[in-house]
C-alpha positions in Angstrom: 98.4 -158.1 -114.5 96.9 -159.7 -111.5 99.0 -159.8 -108.3 100.0 -163.2 -107.1 99.0 -162.4 -103.5 96.5 -160.6 -101.5 97.5 -157.7 -99.2 98.2 -159.1 -95.7 95.7 -158.1 -93.1 95.4 -158.5 -89.4 92.6 -160.5 -87.7 91.6 -158.8 -84.4 89.2 -161.2 -82.7 86.2 -160.3 -84.9 85.9 -156.6 -83.9 86.7 -153.4 -85.9 89.9 -152.2 -84.4 89.2 -148.6 -85.4 86.2 -148.4 -83.0 88.0 -150.1 -80.3 87.7 -147.1 -77.7 83.8 -147.2 -78.2 83.5 -151.0 -77.7 82.0 -152.2 -74.4 84.4 -153.7 -71.9 82.9 -157.3 -72.2 83.3 -157.1 -76.1 86.9 -156.1 -75.8 87.6 -158.9 -73.3 86.0 -161.4 -75.6 88.1 -160.1 -78.6 91.3 -160.4 -76.6 90.4 -163.9 -75.6 90.7 -164.9 -79.2 93.8 -165.5 -81.2 95.0 -162.6 -83.3 97.1 -163.1 -86.5 98.2 -161.9 -89.9 96.6 -163.6 -92.8 97.0 -163.5 -96.6 96.4 -165.5 -99.8 98.8 -166.5 -102.5 98.1 -167.7 -106.1 98.6 -171.5 -106.2 100.9 -172.4 -109.2 98.5 -175.4 -110.3 95.2 -174.0 -109.9 96.0 -170.4 -110.6 93.6 -169.3 -107.8 94.4 -167.5 -104.6 94.8 -169.8 -101.7 94.8 -168.9 -98.1 98.2 -169.4 -96.3 98.8 -170.5 -92.7 98.1 -167.8 -90.2 101.1 -166.0 -88.8 100.8 -165.4 -85.0 104.5 -165.4 -84.1 103.8 -165.2 -80.3 101.6 -162.1 -80.6 98.8 -163.6 -78.4 101.2 -163.6 -75.5 100.5 -159.8 -75.3 97.4 -159.2 -73.2 96.5 -155.6 -74.2 95.2 -154.5 -77.5 97.9 -151.7 -77.9 100.7 -154.3 -77.6 99.2 -157.0 -79.6 98.2 -154.8 -82.4 101.5 -153.0 -82.6 103.4 -156.4 -82.9 101.1 -157.8 -85.5 101.1 -154.5 -87.5 105.0 -154.8 -87.7 104.8 -158.5 -88.9 102.2 -157.3 -91.5 104.5 -154.6 -92.9 107.4 -157.0 -93.0 105.3 -159.6 -94.9 104.1 -156.9 -97.4 107.8 -156.0 -98.2 108.8 -159.7 -98.5 105.9 -160.3 -101.0 106.7 -157.2 -103.1 110.4 -158.3 -103.3 109.2 -161.7 -104.7 108.7 -164.0 -101.8 106.8 -167.1 -102.8 105.5 -169.7 -100.4 105.6 -172.4 -103.1 109.2 -172.0 -104.2 112.6 -172.0 -102.9 113.3 -168.4 -101.6 117.1 -168.9 -101.2 118.1 -166.3 -103.7 115.8 -163.7 -102.0 117.3 -164.6 -98.6 120.8 -164.3 -100.1 120.0 -160.8 -101.6 118.5 -159.6 -98.4 121.5 -160.7 -96.3 123.8 -159.1 -98.9 121.9 -155.8 -98.6 122.4 -155.9 -94.9 126.2 -156.1 -95.3 126.3 -159.8 -94.8 128.1 -162.1 -97.3 125.8 -163.6 -99.9 125.7 -167.3 -100.4 126.9 -167.0 -104.1 129.7 -164.9 -105.6 129.0 -162.8 -108.7 131.4 -160.9 -111.0 131.8 -157.2 -110.2 129.5 -155.0 -112.1 130.7 -152.1 -114.2 129.5 -148.5 -113.5 127.2 -148.7 -116.5 125.8 -152.1 -115.4 125.3 -150.8 -111.7 123.3 -147.9 -112.8 121.2 -149.7 -115.3 120.0 -152.3 -112.7 117.3 -150.8 -110.6 116.4 -152.3 -107.1 112.8 -152.9 -106.4 111.4 -150.4 -104.0 108.4 -151.6 -102.1 105.2 -149.4 -101.9 105.0 -148.0 -98.3 102.4 -149.8 -96.4 99.9 -147.2 -94.9 99.8 -147.4 -91.1 96.6 -147.6 -89.2 95.6 -144.0 -88.1 96.2 -143.2 -84.4 93.0 -143.5 -82.4 91.7 -140.0 -81.4 91.7 -139.5 -77.6 88.3 -139.6 -76.1 87.0 -136.3 -74.6 86.5 -135.8 -71.0 82.9 -135.7 -71.4 82.7 -138.9 -73.4 85.0 -140.8 -71.0 83.1 -139.6 -67.9 79.8 -140.6 -69.4 81.2 -144.0 -70.4 82.6 -144.6 -67.0 79.4 -143.6 -65.2 77.2 -145.8 -67.5 79.5 -148.8 -66.8 79.5 -148.1 -63.0 75.9 -147.8 -63.0 75.6 -151.6 -63.8 78.5 -152.5 -61.5 77.5 -150.9 -58.3 74.5 -151.0 -56.0 72.0 -148.1 -56.2 73.1 -146.3 -53.0 76.9 -146.6 -53.7 76.3 -145.4 -57.4 74.4 -142.2 -56.2 77.4 -141.2 -54.0 79.9 -142.2 -56.7 78.0 -140.2 -59.4 77.8 -137.1 -57.1 81.6 -137.0 -56.5 82.4 -137.5 -60.0 79.9 -134.8 -60.9 81.6 -132.4 -58.5 85.0 -133.1 -60.2 83.4 -132.4 -63.5 82.0 -129.1 -62.2 85.4 -128.1 -61.1 87.0 -128.9 -64.4 84.4 -126.8 -66.2 85.1 -123.9 -63.8 88.7 -124.2 -64.5 88.1 -124.3 -68.3 89.6 -127.8 -68.5 86.5 -129.9 -69.4 86.4 -129.3 -73.2 89.7 -131.2 -73.7 90.8 -134.8 -74.3 90.7 -137.2 -71.2 94.5 -137.4 -71.7 94.8 -133.9 -70.8 94.0 -134.7 -67.1 97.3 -135.1 -65.3 98.2 -136.1 -61.8 98.8 -132.5 -61.0 95.2 -131.6 -62.2 93.7 -134.1 -59.9 95.9 -133.0 -56.9 94.7 -129.4 -57.4 91.2 -130.6 -57.2 91.8 -132.7 -54.3 93.5 -129.9 -52.4 90.5 -127.6 -53.0 88.3 -130.2 -51.2 90.6 -130.3 -48.1 90.4 -126.5 -48.0 86.6 -126.4 -48.2 85.5 -129.6 -46.3 87.8 -132.2 -44.8 90.6 -134.7 -45.4 88.1 -137.5 -45.1 86.0 -136.2 -47.9 89.0 -135.6 -49.9 90.1 -139.2 -49.5 86.6 -140.5 -50.4 86.7 -138.3 -53.7 90.3 -139.7 -54.5 89.0 -143.2 -54.1 86.1 -142.6 -56.6 88.2 -140.7 -59.2 90.8 -143.5 -58.9 88.0 -146.1 -59.6 86.9 -144.1 -62.7 90.3 -143.9 -64.1 91.1 -147.5 -63.5 88.0 -148.5 -65.5 89.3 -146.2 -68.2 92.7 -147.8 -68.2 91.1 -151.3 -68.2 89.4 -150.2 -71.4 92.5 -148.7 -72.9 91.0 -145.2 -73.0 94.0 -143.9 -71.0 97.4 -145.5 -70.7 97.7 -145.5 -66.9 95.9 -144.7 -63.7 98.1 -142.2 -62.0 95.4 -141.2 -59.5 96.2 -144.6 -57.6 99.6 -143.1 -56.9 98.3 -140.1 -55.1 98.6 -140.9 -51.3 95.7 -140.7 -48.9 95.7 -138.2 -46.1 95.7 -139.3 -42.6 92.3 -138.8 -40.9 90.9 -139.3 -37.4 88.1 -141.9 -37.7 84.6 -140.9 -36.3 82.6 -143.5 -34.6 79.5 -143.5 -32.3 80.2 -144.1 -28.6 78.7 -147.0 -26.7 75.8 -146.3 -24.3 76.4 -146.7 -20.5 74.0 -149.2 -18.8 71.9 -146.4 -17.2 71.7 -144.6 -20.5 70.5 -147.6 -22.2 68.0 -148.3 -19.6 66.4 -144.8 -19.7 66.2 -144.9 -23.5 64.5 -148.3 -23.5 61.9 -147.1 -20.9 61.2 -143.9 -22.9 60.8 -145.8 -26.2 58.5 -148.4 -24.8 56.1 -145.5 -23.9 56.5 -143.0 -26.7 57.7 -144.8 -29.8 57.3 -148.7 -29.8 58.1 -149.0 -33.5 61.4 -147.2 -33.1 62.0 -149.3 -30.0 61.6 -152.6 -32.1 63.8 -151.0 -34.8 66.5 -150.6 -32.3 66.1 -154.1 -30.9 66.9 -155.4 -34.4 70.1 -153.3 -34.4 70.9 -154.5 -30.8 70.1 -158.3 -30.8 70.8 -159.1 -34.5 73.7 -156.7 -34.8 72.3 -155.2 -38.0 73.3 -151.9 -39.4 70.4 -149.2 -39.4 70.2 -149.4 -43.2 70.0 -153.2 -43.2 67.0 -152.9 -40.9 65.4 -150.5 -43.4 65.7 -153.2 -46.2 63.8 -155.7 -44.3 60.4 -156.9 -45.7 57.8 -159.1 -44.2 58.9 -161.9 -46.4 62.4 -161.6 -45.0 61.3 -162.5 -41.5 60.6 -166.2 -40.9 59.2 -166.4 -37.5 58.4 -170.2 -37.7 62.0 -171.2 -38.5 63.5 -168.4 -36.6 65.5 -167.0 -39.6 66.1 -163.5 -40.9 67.2 -162.9 -44.5 69.3 -159.8 -44.7 70.6 -158.0 -47.7 74.0 -157.0 -46.3 76.7 -154.4 -47.3 79.2 -156.9 -48.6 77.0 -159.8 -50.0 73.6 -160.2 -51.7 71.7 -162.0 -48.8 72.9 -163.4 -45.6 70.9 -165.5 -43.1 70.8 -164.8 -39.4 69.0 -166.5 -36.7 66.3 -164.6 -34.7 67.3 -165.0 -31.0 64.5 -165.7 -28.7 65.0 -162.5 -26.8 64.1 -160.6 -30.1 61.5 -163.1 -31.4 59.0 -162.4 -28.4 59.0 -158.7 -29.2 58.1 -159.3 -32.9 54.2 -159.0 -33.6 52.3 -161.4 -35.7 53.2 -160.7 -39.3 51.1 -163.4 -41.1 48.4 -161.2 -42.4 50.6 -158.4 -43.7 51.6 -158.2 -47.4 54.9 -160.2 -48.0 56.5 -157.3 -50.0 55.6 -154.6 -47.5 58.5 -153.2 -45.5 58.8 -154.4 -42.0 59.3 -150.8 -40.8 57.2 -148.4 -42.6 57.0 -144.8 -42.0 54.4 -144.9 -39.3 54.2 -148.6 -38.4 54.9 -152.2 -39.2 54.3 -153.7 -42.6 53.6 -150.6 -44.6 54.4 -149.5 -48.1 57.0 -146.7 -48.4 58.3 -145.6 -51.7 61.3 -143.6 -50.3 64.9 -144.8 -51.1 66.4 -146.8 -48.3 69.0 -144.1 -47.5 66.0 -141.6 -47.0 64.2 -144.2 -44.8 67.3 -144.6 -42.7 67.5 -140.8 -42.3 63.9 -140.6 -41.3 64.6 -143.0 -38.4 67.7 -141.2 -37.4 65.7 -137.9 -37.2 63.2 -139.7 -35.0 65.9 -140.9 -32.7 67.4 -137.4 -32.6 64.3 -136.4 -30.6 65.2 -139.0 -28.2 68.8 -137.9 -27.9 67.7 -134.2 -27.4 65.3 -135.4 -24.6 68.3 -137.0 -22.7 70.9 -134.4 -23.8 73.1 -136.8 -25.8 75.4 -135.3 -28.2 76.4 -136.1 -31.8 78.7 -138.9 -30.6 75.7 -141.1 -30.0 73.2 -142.6 -32.5 71.4 -145.6 -33.7 74.8 -147.3 -34.6 75.8 -146.9 -30.9 73.3 -149.8 -30.0 75.3 -152.1 -32.3 78.6 -151.2 -30.7 77.0 -151.4 -27.2 75.6 -154.9 -27.6 78.7 -156.4 -29.3 80.8 -155.0 -26.5 78.4 -156.7 -23.9 78.3 -160.0 -25.6 82.1 -160.1 -26.1 82.8 -159.4 -22.5 80.2 -162.1 -21.5 81.8 -164.7 -23.7 85.3 -163.6 -22.5 84.4 -164.7 -18.9 84.6 -168.4 -19.9 86.6 -168.4 -23.1 90.1 -167.5 -24.4 90.3 -164.4 -26.7 90.6 -166.6 -29.8 87.6 -168.7 -28.7 85.6 -165.7 -28.0 86.3 -164.1 -31.2 85.5 -167.3 -33.2 82.1 -167.4 -31.5 81.4 -163.8 -31.8 82.2 -163.9 -35.6 79.4 -166.3 -36.3 77.0 -164.0 -34.4 78.0 -160.6 -35.8 78.5 -161.6 -39.3 82.0 -160.2 -39.9 83.5 -161.7 -43.1 87.1 -162.1 -41.7 88.8 -162.5 -38.2 90.8 -159.4 -39.1 87.8 -157.3 -39.7 86.3 -158.4 -36.3 89.5 -157.7 -34.4 89.8 -154.3 -35.9 86.1 -153.6 -35.1 86.7 -154.7 -31.4 89.7 -152.5 -31.1 87.8 -149.5 -32.3 85.0 -149.9 -29.9 87.4 -150.8 -27.0 85.6 -154.1 -26.3 88.6 -155.6 -24.7 89.8 -153.9 -21.5 92.6 -155.0 -19.1 91.9 -156.0 -15.6 93.0 -153.7 -12.7 96.8 -153.5 -12.8 97.3 -151.5 -9.5 99.1 -154.4 -7.9 101.9 -154.0 -10.5 102.9 -150.7 -9.0 103.4 -152.2 -5.5 
């Protein structure tokens, strides 16, 4: 005989739930944005055909993760399957079934019946619903698969330079897991203790700063895995950072700055102009390396810079810098402003390698003047922001000074600027000798 109903099923946003761990993050997000529900059909008493019944959601979509939502609906599906096997019919009055279910649970039935004899009670068989098979538990992804998935996602989420460093640090963690014979296991086998052991090995070999950077990148990877429900929780976030002493370049003294300028004007005019962009436009060395001819608008006095924290920012070119920039009108628009040997050249090297090249060239200047490792190209940015701050401070209050300075330096928040000024000791007190008299 044909069944009067179809087996209840779960709609999971249009994706195959058994392949959930392999789905892209965007596909998972799209599926969870839809309503999930239990659905089934029941044979209509008049037509004799199966007819789809109202969807059963029961608040399941309040759950935001696949694990919680699917678990809730699976329970609903099993309960519905048992009710259908016990005789539930959406087109009839189910009072008798309800009374029987309450009676089986020890609650009084709505109608009293005569006590059954021993023979009667043994001859009546209660219906036993067929067990509903549960969905098989998802097999945990291997460490190799999880790392490859995470790196493939991060490659599209990070800029090229950041991704290279990120991939390198995750690669070192992978190498350590292989050496410890831990790599050929599920991703769930990595524990907080495992990560701590690896981070401790970094401190012993290098520094606390390098250890903290590795912790940040591993935590970022595990957060991505948690967001995609490959692991249940990102325990790496709970591992504290170690205290470190920040390293920064010193600012130049006026006589040091003057000697360097005189030397560069004679021996390396291109490097001298490179430094002027750092000094007068307050750019980072790598931002200067990114500049192309088309980014420098001499007519409108605008500079289009690809910055660290935003795609492109526009800065004015002050007249003190503008008069030092040569005519660029005949140079290719896509050529780099600072090539390896001159202005407006093609240079296929990565921007980090180009920055390193200019740092090496400046090292020759440092060696000439006997400057140590505390000085570098970045020191010019610190030096000129300090000079500008102190000049503005002569006629403005601290808040007014910082408000004006923020527009010039390009810091995204006042807090970031204030921290930067503290780090470079831009604000110094007046002589306080009179206070001791």
